[in-house]
C-alpha positions as a Markdown table, in Angstrom:
| # | Residue | x | y | z |
|---|---|---|---|---|
| 1 | Unk | 3.1 | -14.4 | 15.3 |
| 2 | Unk | 2.9 | -16.9 | 12.3 |
| 3 | Unk | -0.8 | -17.3 | 12.9 |
| 4 | Unk | -1.4 | -13.6 | 12.7 |
| 5 | Unk | 0.5 | -13.4 | 9.4 |
| 6 | Unk | -1.1 | -16.4 | 7.8 |
| 7 | Unk | -4.7 | -15.7 | 8.2 |
| 8 | Unk | -6.6 | -12.9 | 6.4 |
| 9 | Unk | -3.4 | -11.5 | 5.0 |
| 10 | Unk | -5.3 | -9.9 | 2.2 |
| 11 | Unk | -7.9 | -8.4 | 4.5 |
| 12 | Unk | -5.8 | -7.4 | 7.5 |
| 13 | Unk | -3.3 | -5.0 | 5.9 |
| 14 | Unk | -13.0 | 0.5 | 14.3 |
| 15 | Unk | -12.1 | 2.0 | 16.7 |
| 16 | Unk | -15.6 | 0.6 | 16.6 |
| 17 | Unk | -17.2 | 2.9 | 19.1 |
| 18 | Unk | -18.6 | 6.1 | 17.7 |
| 19 | Unk | -17.3 | 9.2 | 19.3 |
| 20 | Unk | -16.1 | 12.7 | 18.7 |
| 21 | Unk | -12.6 | 12.2 | 17.5 |
| 22 | Unk | -10.9 | 15.5 | 18.1 |
| 23 | Unk | -9.1 | 14.1 | 21.2 |
| 24 | Unk | -7.7 | 11.1 | 19.4 |
| 25 | Unk | -4.1 | 10.9 | 18.3 |
| 26 | Unk | -3.2 | 13.3 | 15.6 |
| 27 | Unk | 0.3 | 13.3 | 14.1 |
| 28 | Unk | 2.4 | 16.4 | 14.9 |
| 29 | Unk | 2.8 | 17.3 | 11.3 |
| 30 | Unk | -1.0 | 17.4 | 10.7 |
| 31 | Unk | -2.8 | 20.7 | 10.5 |
| 32 | Unk | -6.4 | 21.8 | 11.2 |
| 33 | Unk | -8.1 | 23.7 | 8.3 |
| 34 | Unk | -10.0 | 26.8 | 9.3 |
| 35 | Unk | -12.9 | 28.4 | 7.6 |
| 36 | Unk | -11.5 | 30.5 | 4.7 |
| 37 | Unk | -8.4 | 28.4 | 4.3 |
| 38 | Unk | -7.5 | 27.3 | 0.7 |
| 39 | Unk | -8.0 | 23.7 | -0.2 |
| 40 | Unk | -4.7 | 21.8 | -0.1 |
| 41 | Unk | -3.7 | 20.4 | -3.4 |
| 42 | Unk | -3.3 | 16.7 | -3.9 |
| 43 | Unk | -2.3 | 14.1 | -6.5 |
| 44 | Unk | -3.7 | 10.7 | -5.6 |
| 45 | Unk | -4.5 | 7.4 | -7.3 |
| 46 | Unk | -8.1 | 6.5 | -7.7 |
| 47 | Unk | -9.9 | 3.2 | -7.9 |
| 48 | Unk | -10.6 | 4.1 | -11.5 |
| 49 | Unk | -7.0 | 3.7 | -12.5 |
| 50 | Unk | -6.5 | 7.5 | -12.8 |
| 51 | Unk | -4.5 | 10.0 | -10.8 |
| 52 | Unk | -6.7 | 12.9 | -9.5 |
| 53 | Unk | -5.6 | 16.4 | -8.5 |
| 54 | Unk | -7.5 | 19.3 | -7.0 |
| 55 | Unk | -7.4 | 21.1 | -10.3 |
| 56 | Unk | -9.3 | 18.3 | -12.0 |
| 57 | Unk | -12.5 | 19.4 | -10.3 |
| 58 | Unk | -14.0 | 22.5 | -12.1 |
| 59 | Unk | -17.3 | 22.8 | -10.3 |
| 60 | Unk | -18.3 | 25.9 | -8.2 |
| 61 | Unk | -18.6 | 23.7 | -5.1 |
| 62 | Unk | -16.4 | 20.8 | -4.1 |
| 63 | Unk | -17.0 | 18.3 | -1.3 |
| 64 | Unk | -14.0 | 16.4 | -0.1 |
| 65 | Unk | -15.2 | 13.6 | 2.1 |
| 66 | Unk | -12.9 | 11.2 | 3.9 |
| 67 | Unk | -14.3 | 7.6 | 3.8 |
| 68 | Unk | -13.0 | 4.2 | 4.5 |
| 69 | Unk | -13.7 | 0.5 | 3.7 |
| 70 | Unk | -13.8 | -0.8 | 7.3 |
| 71 | Unk | -15.7 | 1.8 | 9.3 |
| 72 | Unk | -19.5 | 1.2 | 10.2 |
| 73 | Unk | -20.1 | 4.9 | 10.5 |
| 74 | Unk | -18.7 | 5.5 | 7.1 |
| 75 | Unk | -20.8 | 2.6 | 5.8 |
| 76 | Unk | -23.9 | 4.2 | 7.3 |
| 77 | Unk | -23.5 | 7.6 | 5.5 |
| 78 | Unk | -22.8 | 6.2 | 2.1 |
| 79 | Unk | -26.4 | 5.6 | 1.0 |
| 80 | Unk | -27.3 | 9.1 | 2.2 |
| 81 | Unk | -24.3 | 10.6 | 0.4 |
| 82 | Unk | -25.4 | 8.8 | -2.8 |
| 83 | Unk | -28.9 | 10.1 | -2.5 |
| 84 | Unk | -27.6 | 13.6 | -2.0 |
| 85 | Unk | -25.4 | 13.4 | -5.0 |
| 86 | Unk | -28.3 | 12.3 | -7.1 |
| 87 | Unk | -30.3 | 15.2 | -5.7 |
| 88 | Unk | -27.5 | 17.6 | -6.8 |
| 89 | Unk | -27.3 | 16.2 | -10.3 |
| 90 | Unk | -27.1 | 19.1 | -12.8 |
| 91 | Unk | -25.9 | 21.5 | -10.1 |
| 92 | Unk | -22.5 | 23.0 | -10.1 |
| 93 | Unk | -21.2 | 20.6 | -7.5 |
| 94 | Unk | -18.9 | 17.6 | -7.3 |
| 95 | Unk | -17.7 | 15.1 | -4.7 |
| 96 | Unk | -14.3 | 13.4 | -4.3 |
| 97 | Unk | -13.8 | 10.8 | -1.6 |
| 98 | Unk | -10.4 | 10.0 | 0.0 |
| 99 | Unk | -9.4 | 7.0 | 2.1 |
| 100 | Unk | -6.9 | 8.4 | 4.7 |
| 101 | Unk | -6.1 | 5.1 | 6.4 |
| 102 | Unk | -2.8 | 3.2 | 6.4 |
| 103 | Unk | -3.6 | -0.5 | 6.8 |
| 104 | Unk | -0.7 | -0.9 | 9.2 |
| 105 | Unk | -2.6 | 1.4 | 11.7 |
| 106 | Unk | -5.5 | -1.1 | 12.0 |
| 107 | Unk | -5.8 | -4.0 | 14.5 |
| 108 | Unk | -7.7 | -7.1 | 13.4 |
| 109 | Unk | -10.6 | -6.4 | 15.8 |
| 110 | Unk | -11.2 | -3.1 | 14.1 |
| 111 | Unk | -12.1 | -5.0 | 10.9 |
| 112 | Unk | -15.3 | -6.6 | 12.3 |
| 113 | Unk | -17.7 | -4.5 | 10.2 |
| 114 | Unk | -16.5 | -5.2 | 6.7 |
| 115 | Unk | -15.2 | -7.8 | 4.3 |
| 116 | Unk | -12.5 | -5.4 | 3.4 |
| 117 | Unk | -9.5 | -3.7 | 5.1 |
| 118 | Unk | -8.2 | -0.4 | 3.8 |
| 119 | Unk | -5.6 | -1.4 | 1.3 |
| 120 | Unk | -5.8 | 0.1 | -2.2 |
| 121 | Unk | -6.7 | -3.2 | -3.8 |
| 122 | Unk | -9.6 | -3.6 | -1.4 |
| 123 | Unk | -10.7 | -0.1 | -2.0 |
| 124 | Unk | -11.2 | -1.1 | -5.7 |
| 125 | Unk | -13.4 | -4.0 | -4.6 |
| 126 | Unk | -15.3 | -2.0 | -2.1 |
| 127 | Unk | -16.1 | 0.9 | -4.4 |
| 128 | Unk | -17.3 | -1.5 | -7.1 |
| 129 | Unk | -19.5 | -3.4 | -4.7 |
| 130 | Unk | -21.0 | -0.2 | -3.3 |
| 131 | Unk | -21.5 | 1.4 | -6.7 |
| 132 | Unk | -19.5 | 4.6 | -6.0 |
| 133 | Unk | -20.2 | 7.2 | -8.7 |
| 134 | Unk | -17.5 | 9.6 | -7.5 |
| 135 | Unk | -13.7 | 9.3 | -7.5 |
| 136 | Unk | -12.4 | 7.3 | -4.5 |
| 137 | Unk | -8.7 | 8.1 | -3.9 |
| 138 | Unk | -6.1 | 6.4 | -1.8 |
| 139 | Unk | -4.0 | 8.5 | 0.6 |
| 140 | Unk | -3.0 | 5.6 | 2.9 |
| 141 | Unk | 0.5 | 5.2 | 1.6 |
| 142 | Unk | 1.8 | 8.7 | 2.6 |
| 143 | Unk | -1.2 | 10.3 | 4.4 |
| 144 | Unk | 0.1 | 13.7 | 3.3 |
| 145 | Unk | -3.3 | 14.8 | 2.0 |
| 146 | Unk | -5.1 | 13.7 | 5.1 |
| 147 | Unk | -2.6 | 15.6 | 7.3 |
| 148 | Unk | -2.9 | 18.7 | 5.1 |
| 149 | Unk | -6.7 | 18.7 | 5.5 |
| 150 | Unk | -6.7 | 17.7 | 9.1 |
| 151 | Unk | -8.9 | 14.7 | 8.6 |
| 152 | Unk | -9.9 | 13.3 | 12.0 |
| 153 | Unk | -12.3 | 10.5 | 11.1 |
| 154 | Unk | -14.2 | 8.6 | 8.5 |
| 155 | Unk | -16.5 | 10.2 | 7.6 |
| 156 | Unk | -15.2 | 13.8 | 7.7 |
| 157 | Unk | -16.5 | 16.4 | 5.2 |
| 158 | Unk | -14.8 | 19.6 | 3.8 |
| 159 | Unk | -16.8 | 21.9 | 1.5 |
| 160 | Unk | -15.0 | 24.5 | -0.7 |
| 161 | Unk | -16.4 | 27.3 | -2.8 |
| 162 | Unk | -15.4 | 28.2 | -6.4 |
| 163 | Unk | -12.1 | 29.9 | -5.1 |
| 164 | Unk | -11.5 | 26.7 | -3.2 |
| 165 | Unk | -11.8 | 28.4 | 0.2 |
| 166 | Unk | -13.2 | 26.3 | 3.0 |
| 167 | Unk | -16.8 | 27.1 | 3.8 |
| 168 | Unk | -17.8 | 24.1 | 5.9 |
| 169 | Unk | -16.1 | 21.2 | 7.7 |
| 170 | Unk | -17.3 | 18.4 | 10.0 |
| 171 | Unk | -20.0 | 15.8 | 9.9 |
| 172 | Unk | -22.1 | 15.0 | 6.8 |
| 173 | Unk | -25.0 | 14.5 | 9.1 |
| 174 | Unk | -25.5 | 13.6 | 12.8 |
| 175 | Unk | -26.4 | 9.9 | 12.6 |
| 176 | Unk | -24.1 | 6.9 | 12.9 |
| 177 | Unk | -26.8 | 4.6 | 11.8 |
| 178 | Unk | -27.9 | 3.7 | 8.2 |
| 179 | Unk | -31.6 | 4.4 | 8.8 |
| 180 | Unk | -32.3 | 7.9 | 7.4 |
| 181 | Unk | -35.0 | 8.3 | 10.0 |
| 182 | Unk | -32.3 | 8.6 | 12.7 |
| 183 | Unk | -30.9 | 11.7 | 11.0 |
| 184 | Unk | -31.8 | 15.0 | 12.8 |
| 185 | Unk | -29.2 | 17.4 | 11.4 |
| 186 | Unk | -27.9 | 17.5 | 7.8 |
| 187 | Unk | -25.2 | 20.1 | 8.3 |
| 188 | Unk | -23.1 | 19.0 | 5.2 |
| 189 | Unk | -25.9 | 19.0 | 2.7 |
| 190 | Unk | -27.3 | 22.2 | 4.3 |
| 191 | Unk | -24.0 | 24.0 | 3.6 |
| 192 | Unk | -24.0 | 22.9 | 0.0 |
| 193 | Unk | -27.6 | 24.1 | -0.6 |
| 194 | Unk | -26.8 | 27.4 | 1.1 |
| 195 | Unk | -23.7 | 28.1 | -1.0 |
| 196 | Unk | -25.5 | 27.1 | -4.2 |
| 197 | Unk | -28.3 | 29.6 | -3.3 |
| 198 | Unk | -25.7 | 32.3 | -2.5 |
| 199 | Unk | -26.7 | 32.5 | 1.2 |
| 200 | Unk | -24.6 | 32.1 | 4.3 |
| 201 | Unk | -23.8 | 28.6 | 5.6 |
| 202 | Unk | -26.0 | 28.0 | 8.6 |
| 203 | Unk | -23.4 | 26.1 | 10.6 |
| 204 | Unk | -19.8 | 26.3 | 9.4 |
| 205 | Unk | -18.0 | 23.9 | 11.7 |
| 206 | Unk | -19.3 | 20.7 | 13.4 |
| 207 | Unk | -17.5 | 17.8 | 15.0 |
| 208 | Unk | -17.0 | 14.7 | 12.9 |
| 209 | Unk | -18.0 | 11.4 | 14.3 |
| 210 | Unk | -16.9 | 8.0 | 13.3 |
| 211 | Unk | -13.7 | 5.9 | 13.3 |
| 212 | Unk | -10.5 | 7.8 | 13.9 |
| 213 | Unk | -8.0 | 8.0 | 11.0 |
| 214 | Unk | -5.6 | 5.1 | 11.2 |
| 215 | Unk | -2.3 | 6.9 | 11.0 |
| 216 | Unk | 0.9 | 4.9 | 10.3 |
| 217 | Unk | 2.1 | 6.2 | 13.6 |
| 218 | Unk | -0.4 | 3.9 | 15.2 |
| 219 | Unk | 1.5 | 0.8 | 14.1 |
| 220 | Unk | 3.2 | 0.6 | 17.5 |
| 221 | Unk | -0.3 | 0.1 | 19.1 |
| 222 | Unk | -1.0 | -2.5 | 16.5 |
| 223 | Unk | 2.1 | -4.4 | 17.4 |
| 224 | Unk | 1.2 | -4.1 | 21.1 |
| 225 | Unk | -2.3 | -5.5 | 20.3 |
| 226 | Unk | -0.8 | -8.4 | 18.3 |
| 227 | Unk | 1.6 | -9.2 | 21.2 |
| 228 | Unk | -1.3 | -9.2 | 23.6 |
| 229 | Unk | -3.2 | -11.5 | 21.3 |
| 230 | Unk | -0.3 | -13.9 | 21.1 |
| 231 | Unk | 0.2 | -14.0 | 24.8 |
| 232 | Unk | -3.4 | -14.2 | 26.0 |
| 233 | Unk | -3.5 | -17.2 | 28.3 |
| 234 | Unk | -5.5 | -20.2 | 27.2 |
| 235 | Unk | -7.7 | -22.0 | 29.7 |
| 236 | Unk | -9.2 | -25.5 | 29.0 |
| 237 | Unk | -11.9 | -27.2 | 30.9 |
| 238 | Unk | -14.0 | -30.4 | 30.5 |
| 239 | Unk | -17.5 | -30.4 | 29.3 |
| 240 | Unk | -20.2 | -33.0 | 29.0 |
| 241 | Unk | -23.2 | -33.4 | 26.7 |
| 242 | Unk | -25.6 | -31.6 | 29.1 |
| 243 | Unk | -23.4 | -28.5 | 29.2 |
| 244 | Unk | -23.0 | -28.6 | 25.4 |
| 245 | Unk | -26.8 | -28.7 | 25.0 |
| 246 | Unk | -26.9 | -25.6 | 27.2 |
| 247 | Unk | -24.4 | -23.8 | 25.0 |
| 248 | Unk | -26.4 | -24.8 | 21.9 |
| 249 | Unk | -29.6 | -23.3 | 23.4 |
| 250 | Unk | -27.7 | -20.0 | 23.4 |
| 251 | Unk | -29.8 | -18.0 | 25.8 |
| 252 | Unk | -27.6 | -15.0 | 25.2 |
| 253 | Unk | -27.4 | -12.1 | 22.7 |
| 254 | Unk | -24.2 | -13.4 | 21.2 |
| 255 | Unk | -23.6 | -15.5 | 18.1 |
| 256 | Unk | -21.6 | -18.6 | 19.0 |
| 257 | Unk | -19.2 | -20.2 | 16.6 |
| 258 | Unk | -18.8 | -23.7 | 17.9 |
| 259 | Unk | -15.9 | -25.8 | 16.5 |
| 260 | Unk | -15.4 | -29.5 | 17.3 |
| 261 | Unk | -11.8 | -30.6 | 16.6 |
| 262 | Unk | -8.9 | -32.8 | 17.8 |
| 263 | Unk | -5.1 | -32.6 | 17.7 |
| 264 | Unk | -5.0 | -35.9 | 15.9 |
| 265 | Unk | -7.3 | -34.5 | 13.1 |
| 266 | Unk | -5.2 | -33.1 | 10.3 |
| 267 | Unk | -8.1 | -31.0 | 8.7 |
| 268 | Unk | -8.8 | -29.6 | 12.2 |
| 269 | Unk | -5.2 | -28.5 | 12.6 |
| 270 | Unk | -5.2 | -26.9 | 9.1 |
| 271 | Unk | -8.4 | -24.8 | 9.5 |
| 272 | Unk | -7.8 | -23.8 | 13.1 |
| 273 | Unk | -5.7 | -20.6 | 12.6 |
| 274 | Unk | -8.4 | -19.2 | 10.3 |
| 275 | Unk | -11.1 | -20.0 | 12.8 |
| 276 | Unk | -9.3 | -18.2 | 15.6 |
| 277 | Unk | -8.7 | -15.2 | 13.3 |
| 278 | Unk | -12.4 | -14.9 | 12.6 |
| 279 | Unk | -13.1 | -15.0 | 16.4 |
| 280 | Unk | -10.6 | -12.2 | 17.1 |
| 281 | Unk | -11.7 | -10.2 | 14.1 |
| 282 | Unk | -15.2 | -10.1 | 15.5 |
| 283 | Unk | -14.2 | -9.7 | 19.1 |
| 284 | Unk | -15.7 | -6.2 | 19.3 |
| 285 | Unk | -19.1 | -7.6 | 18.3 |
| 286 | Unk | -21.5 | -10.0 | 20.0 |
| 287 | Unk | -19.6 | -13.1 | 18.8 |
| 288 | Unk | -17.7 | -15.8 | 20.6 |
| 289 | Unk | -15.7 | -18.7 | 19.4 |
| 290 | Unk | -16.2 | -21.9 | 21.4 |
| 291 | Unk | -13.9 | -24.9 | 20.8 |
| 292 | Unk | -14.6 | -28.5 | 21.9 |
| 293 | Unk | -11.8 | -30.9 | 21.6 |
| 294 | Unk | -12.3 | -34.6 | 21.1 |
| 295 | Unk | -8.9 | -35.5 | 22.5 |
| 296 | Unk | -8.6 | -37.9 | 25.3 |
| 297 | Unk | -9.7 | -36.0 | 28.5 |
| 298 | Unk | -6.8 | -37.8 | 30.3 |
| 299 | Unk | -4.3 | -36.1 | 27.9 |
| 300 | Unk | -5.3 | -32.5 | 27.9 |
| 301 | Unk | -1.8 | -31.1 | 27.8 |
| 302 | Unk | -1.5 | -31.7 | 24.1 |
| 303 | Unk | -4.7 | -29.9 | 23.3 |
| 304 | Unk | -3.8 | -27.0 | 25.7 |
| 305 | Unk | -0.4 | -26.6 | 24.0 |
| 306 | Unk | -2.1 | -26.5 | 20.6 |
| 307 | Unk | -4.6 | -23.9 | 21.6 |
| 308 | Unk | -1.9 | -21.7 | 23.1 |
| 309 | Unk | 0.3 | -22.0 | 20.0 |
| 310 | Unk | -2.7 | -20.9 | 17.9 |
| 311 | Unk | -3.6 | -18.0 | 20.3 |
| 312 | Unk | -7.0 | -19.3 | 21.1 |
| 313 | Unk | -7.3 | -17.4 | 24.4 |
| 314 | Unk | -10.6 | -15.6 | 25.2 |
| 315 | Unk | -10.5 | -11.9 | 24.2 |
| 316 | Unk | -10.8 | -9.7 | 27.2 |
| 317 | Unk | -14.1 | -8.2 | 26.0 |
| 318 | Unk | -15.8 | -11.6 | 26.4 |
| 319 | Unk | -14.6 | -12.3 | 29.9 |
| 320 | Unk | -17.4 | -10.3 | 31.5 |
| 321 | Unk | -20.1 | -12.1 | 29.5 |
| 322 | Unk | -18.6 | -15.5 | 30.4 |
| 323 | Unk | -18.7 | -14.6 | 34.1 |
| 324 | Unk | -22.3 | -13.6 | 33.8 |
| 325 | Unk | -23.0 | -17.2 | 32.4 |
| 326 | Unk | -20.9 | -18.8 | 35.2 |
| 327 | Unk | -18.2 | -19.9 | 32.7 |
| 328 | Unk | -14.5 | -19.3 | 32.8 |
| 329 | Unk | -13.4 | -20.3 | 29.3 |
| 330 | Unk | -14.4 | -20.9 | 25.7 |
| 331 | Unk | -12.2 | -24.0 | 25.2 |
| 332 | Unk | -13.3 | -27.4 | 26.3 |
| 333 | Unk | -12.5 | -31.1 | 26.2 |
| 334 | Unk | -15.5 | -33.4 | 25.7 |
| 335 | Unk | -15.7 | -36.0 | 28.4 |
| 336 | Unk | -18.6 | -38.3 | 27.4 |
| 337 | Unk | -17.3 | -41.4 | 25.6 |
| 338 | Unk | -20.1 | -41.3 | 23.1 |
| 339 | Unk | -19.9 | -39.0 | 20.1 |
| 340 | Unk | -23.6 | -39.6 | 19.6 |
| 341 | Unk | -24.2 | -37.7 | 22.8 |
| 342 | Unk | -22.3 | -34.7 | 21.4 |
| 343 | Unk | -24.1 | -34.8 | 18.1 |
| 344 | Unk | -27.5 | -34.9 | 19.7 |
| 345 | Unk | -26.6 | -32.0 | 22.1 |
| 346 | Unk | -25.0 | -29.7 | 19.5 |
| 347 | Unk | -26.3 | -30.4 | 16.0 |
| 348 | Unk | -28.4 | -33.5 | 15.1 |
| 349 | Unk | -27.8 | -32.9 | 11.4 |
| 350 | Unk | -24.0 | -33.5 | 11.9 |
| 351 | Unk | -23.0 | -36.9 | 10.6 |
| 352 | Unk | -19.9 | -37.2 | 12.8 |
| 353 | Unk | -16.7 | -36.5 | 11.0 |
| 354 | Unk | -14.2 | -33.9 | 12.2 |
| 355 | Unk | -13.9 | -31.0 | 12.1 |
| 356 | Unk | -17.4 | -29.7 | 12.4 |
| 357 | Unk | -18.4 | -26.1 | 12.9 |
| 358 | Unk | -21.8 | -24.4 | 13.6 |
| 359 | Unk | -22.8 | -20.8 | 14.1 |
| 360 | Unk | -25.6 | -20.6 | 16.6 |
| 361 | Unk | -27.7 | -17.4 | 16.7 |
| 362 | Unk | -29.2 | -16.0 | 19.9 |
| 363 | Unk | -32.1 | -18.3 | 20.8 |
| 364 | Unk | -30.4 | -21.5 | 19.5 |
| 365 | Unk | -31.0 | -21.4 | 15.7 |
| 366 | Unk | -28.1 | -22.8 | 13.7 |
| 367 | Unk | -27.5 | -20.4 | 10.8 |
| 368 | Unk | -24.3 | -22.0 | 9.4 |
| 369 | Unk | -22.8 | -25.4 | 9.6 |
| 370 | Unk | -19.8 | -27.0 | 7.9 |
| 371 | Unk | -18.2 | -30.4 | 8.2 |
| 372 | Unk | -14.6 | -30.5 | 7.0 |
| 373 | Unk | -12.2 | -27.7 | 6.4 |
| 374 | Unk | -14.0 | -24.4 | 6.4 |
| 375 | Unk | -13.2 | -21.3 | 4.4 |
| 376 | Unk | -12.7 | -18.5 | 7.0 |
| 377 | Unk | -13.8 | -15.9 | 4.6 |
| 378 | Unk | -17.0 | -17.7 | 4.0 |
| 379 | Unk | -17.6 | -18.1 | 7.7 |
| 380 | Unk | -16.8 | -14.4 | 8.3 |
| 381 | Unk | -19.1 | -13.3 | 5.4 |
| 382 | Unk | -22.0 | -15.3 | 6.9 |
| 383 | Unk | -21.5 | -13.7 | 10.3 |
| 384 | Unk | -21.2 | -10.2 | 8.7 |
| 385 | Unk | -24.5 | -10.9 | 6.9 |
| 386 | Unk | -26.1 | -11.8 | 10.2 |
| 387 | Unk | -24.6 | -8.9 | 12.2 |
| 388 | Unk | -24.7 | -6.3 | 9.3 |
| 389 | Unk | -21.8 | -3.9 | 8.5 |
| 390 | Unk | -23.4 | -1.3 | 10.7 |
| 391 | Unk | -23.5 | -0.5 | 14.4 |
């Protein structure tokens, strides 16, 4: 478990598949707001250093939207939300966003769409980076407000009138993608426009889509995931230069992180936990970590023991793709006596010292290379740039 605690501590404190979330786990003390219900009060800290309450918002209409740092569906809606807020400038309308997630309810593989987890400190960084113009409040510590509103997902929208009675709840719009051209229904904005015009809300209730709220009660599932990660079996096979060249051609749709290392290489040992953590963090996405050991092929037990200790097993989601390629593992020991053969096969620009890491895009282009100890945050940021923070 030490590896899990050491790496990405600041960041790991989705469910990635988009779905209707009503059937997901909801704590027994959560309620479901109905049309006409009063807005539950709250007093929550904001990223602006202030504490915000329901009574702070004096406008005729108030949109309470639950957002999060880690969720790609939440990311996708933010630009459209910002555009709508700009459109409503001068109207008697305001927006407050609340992050409902408790960081302990997130597994590391749910963090593969953002540099940030859902801690309050990371909320501050995320809001600044995204240029939020509305209050962004943290409910992750107690989740009392999220339970009072019946938040199911990020994003989830609740719109209240001047008397703070609920007039609409559900999706902001119907697209999980960032491209506005993919939006067919704008139920949230439509409700606001109707209420401002004094007309009936066209559709009062829709189903929110996105990442389910990460309740603290889910921490048991997180512990189960971590235990599974720790105990994933490690397999180790031999590989020659010809097989490495085939891996480097990368005739797949996955990004390959290829790390060349050895148990006798101190920098390799130092960087390895961070490398494994990047691989597992991105295990829901088309990314695989491939390790190539330069240990003596006749003494593989030491390398195998090191890999197992550092939880370098293949995530279950990758096993199918490996089978399709005729492979059984992502961990190898290089058999050719010549390092030159490996350099030529993997990365001709590599000068030879260990460790050496490359990221190979589909089609074989190297988009990242590092000789020496890498920064896992830098590696992850590069992969996120390539993959984008969206579905």
